[in-house]
N, C-alpha and C positions, 0 to 999 in steps of 0.2 A: 579428379574431382577434386575439387580447395573443399578446403579448410571451414568450417563455421567461424567467425570473428566469437572473441570469446574476454572476457572480461579480461583486465589486469588484476594476479591471480587465485581467481575464479580454474576445477579442475578443470581442467581441456572436455574438450567434447566430444566424445570418441566417433569412431567415422562407424561405420557401417565391415570395410576389413578389421579394425579390429577389435566386436562382438564377435565379425567371425573367427576369428584367432585369439582369444580366448577358451569361446566352447570348446574349441578342436582345440585346444591345449586343454581347458580343463578333461575334454573328456578321455585324453587318454592319459596325465594323470592317473585318475581314473581305470582306466584299461590296465597297467600297467598294476596298480596293488590286487583288479578282480584276474587279471591271466597269471599272477603272482611270476612276474616278470621282474621285479624290485632290483634282485642281483644282473640282469641285464641293466639294468639302471646307472646304478650304483656302478659296474666295471666300465662303461660306457662314458660315463662324466668323466669319471678316474682316470682313463686314457684318453679323456682329454684332451684334460686339463695336465696330464703330464708330459705329454708334448706339447703344448702352449708354454708348460715354464722350461720347456728344454729346451726350443726354438727360438726363446726368447734371449737366453743364457747364451746362447749360441749367435746370437741377433741374426737371423736365419728369415727377420721379419725385410730388413733392409736388403736384401741379396736383389740383385736385378733380375738374372735374371731369371724367365718363368723357369728354366728343365729344371737348372741347378735346384731351386728353390723345391719345386716337384721333388727331386729324389735324394734330399737332404730329411725332408719330414716325411715319404715315407722312410726311411732309412731310421730314422727319429719315433714312427711309431711298431713299425716291426720289431729296434733291440728292447720300446719298450712293454710291448704286450709279450712276446718271449720272458723277460724277465716275469712278467709279473705271474704267468704260468707257472713257469718254473717254481715261482714261489707259492703260488697256493696252493702246486701238486705237494711239498714240499711241509707244508703246515697240516694238511691235511690227512699225508701218512706220520708225520709228528703225536694230534692229535685223536687219531683209529687204530694206531702201532704203541707195540707196548705195554711195559705194566704199568707206565704213568699215563696211559692213554685215556681218554675224556670219559669213557664210556665204565672204568673200571670206580674213577676219581669219584661220579656219578651216586654208584652203588655204593661207595665208603660212605659221602656221604649222608647218607638213605638209614647207614646202617650207623652210621652213630645221631642221627637225631631219635629215632627209634628206643637207642638206646640209648640216648640225654641224658637220663638219673644215676647212672655210671658214673659220667665223669663233674658233675656238677658234686658241690656238697653236701653232705650235709643238710645244712641250714636254709639251703636254700631246696634244696630234692624236697622238704617237708611241707611244704607253702604251695608249694603247688600244687593244683583242683584237677578232682576227675576230668574236665572238659579241656586240658591240659593234655589226657592221652589221645582226645579225638582231632587233634589240631596236627601232631604228632603224625600224625595217623597219613593226613591227610599230605602232608608237607614229605614225610618218608614217599610213598606213594609218589608223589610227580618224580621225583628225583629218580625210582625207577623205573619210572617209564618215558623219562627220559634219558635214561642210561642203555633201555631199551633201542632207543629209539638215533641213540648214536651208533650200535652194535650192529641193527640192524638198516643202515641208510640205501643200501643195493642203488636199485634203481631211481630213488628221490639226489641221490649224492649226484650219477652222473649228468642226469639233471640238471639239477644245478650246476652244473661246473659247465656242461655247456653251455646254460643258457649265459655263463660268465664269460665264457669264449666267447660265445654272437657276440656277447656287449665287445670284451675286448677289441673286438675288428669292427665294430659296428664305433667305434667310438675315435679307432685310426679312425677309420676310413673318414667321418665327418673332419676332422684336423688334419688328412692330405686334404679336402673340400676348399678346404678353407684357404690355402692353398689356391688352387688358382681361380681365378679372379671368377663371377657368371655374371656373363651379360644382360643386361638389364633385362633382372627381376619385376612378379610385377606387386604391385602394392599388398596382397597380402601376402605372398610369398615374406616382404622385408619382414611384413607383422610377425609368421609365428617365427620368423626366425629371429627377431626380437625376442619374442615369447619365451623361443629355448634358450641364447643366452643368456639371459636375467638367469631361467634355472640354471644356465653349468657357472654362474659367477654365485650364485647366491650356493651351493653345491662346495664351489670353492674357498667361499667363507668358512661354509662349517667344517669342515675334515682337515683344511687344513692349515684352520683353528684346535681342531681338536686332534691333529697330530704329535704334536706337539707338547698340550696338553695330556693325552694315553703318555705317551717318551718318558715324561719327566716321573705321572704318579708311580710307572712301569720302573726306571730306572729305583727310585727312591721306594719300593715293594723289593725289590730284586732285591738290593742295599741289605733290608733286615730277615730276608727269607733266605738271603747264599751268606752273610756279613756277621750282621748280631747275634740269631740264634745260634749260632756254632761253634762264637766267639764264648757262648753260654753252654757247651753241650749240649746244645739242643737240634735237633734234625727232623725238619715240617716232612713229609712223607708228600710226593704230587708233586713239589718245590718247580719245574720245569714247567709242567703242563698247570702249573697257579701260575706264574711269572704271561707267559703267555693268554691267557685267558684274563689279565690285566690287561695284557695291553690293547688286547681284540674289545677286551667287551669296555673298558676306556675312549673308546672310538664314538659310542655312543655316548649322546652329555646330558649328566648331572645322573640317570638311573645303573650309568655303564656302570661306574664305581661301586657301586654298594653292593652289583652281584656279584664282583669279584669282590668285600670285602666279607660278603658273605664266605664268602665261598674259604677263602682262608682263617678267618673267624671257623667254624665252623673246623677244615682241618688240623689248628690248632688246641681242637678241644679233646683228637683223637689224643694227644697227649699227654695234655694236664692242660684243667685248669686254670688254671695262673700265669701258661703258655698261653688260649688264651683272651685273658682279659691283660694283656701282654701285648698283644696283637693286634685286640681292640681298639687302648692306646692310640698307638700305633696309628693305625688306619687310617682315626679319624680326626689324626692331625693332619694326613696328608689329606682325609677328603673337604678338610677346610680349605689348603688350595688349590686345590681341586678347583672345589667350591669359588674361594675366589677369582683362578685362574678363569673357568666360565664367565663368570660376573664380568671380568676385564676384557678379556678376548672376542671366543665365543659374541658373546651378548650385545657388543661392543661392535661387529662386526657387522649384525644380524639385526641391532635393533632392539634384542628383543629379553626377555630376566628369564631365569633360570625356571620362575612357578612360570611361565605360559607354554615354555617348550615340553619340557613335565605332564601340560591338560593336552595337549595338543598329542603329545605320546602316549599315553592312557588311553586318553578317546577312540585314535589308530590301533592301536590293541585290538581294544576290547570290537573295534569292528576286525580287524584282518587279521588278525593275530603278529606273530614273530615281525612277520616282514616290514606290517604298520608301525612297530616301535620304532625300527632302519626309517623308512621314509618319513614319520613325525616333521624331524626337523626340520629336510631341504621340502616339502612342498612347504612347510607353515610360514617358514622363512619365504620364500617365494611366495607365497601370498600375503604375505608382509612386505614387500619387493613391490608390488603392483602397487597394491592401493595405498600405499605413501605415494611410488608415480606417478600417481591419478589425486593425489593431491588429494584422498579422500579419509588418510591419517595423520 
């Protein structure tokens, strides 16, 4: 089928197989959310991109021998999956076991919120209205419910871990498949491959920009919790857990920093109000730095402003819950890339 004539500078006229590929891609992305497979999608894209990066660093694409190329890519994929699996298990054990586990942290936060009047100065508590008590109860109940969920993950944890493991394996298999040239793919297959490649590139732009941002944020937060506070004789509880939460929450653009800041502020409140105020001031400075980095790095790479990503995350959270929050930046950036390439925006 030959492509219809187009005016110079006008959006290219889509062909039948382009339209079919968009429909199939849209259905697949919605099905991933509806079937709770976001963890598998992220895991697969992560392995796929890591293998690509390592292969490029080792100049694997320039290896002429097909068999050697397959072996090298297979080894890279195997090592990548093994390291990610071990890392995932280690993080899961850390967050669920020990005195500073995540469930204990959430329970402690609930207690702090319920007893907020005991931590605040009298000049502030006397101005709190009775309506505040209802809000505190709702927030404290939310923390307690999620603490219970962390304690009793059980089957859900195994299911999510299985999804992640399958995603790792699928990502490795796709990376390996790319090392083996396909003879004469059909037009629809090529169109679908373009859709998947655009989604993968979108993921790479977001995640591999957000990771250094989160790392910088975590480093500065760790310096405050482990160095600055102890130098003034203040030992904050749950320090290690807070640092881990800061890093992983920071992988979520915009909203992740607010989540970790809230945790740190409330835990600081359990020590004293002055420590909480100092933490809030320090975290505001870090937040401003992260907002600047988000705008310069993530926003520039996906051509989206912070408020656009935040609106998408709010909408997806309302429709799909926490998996929607994780998927929203990827889906939104992918949609915007598709529209940009069609010269529609």
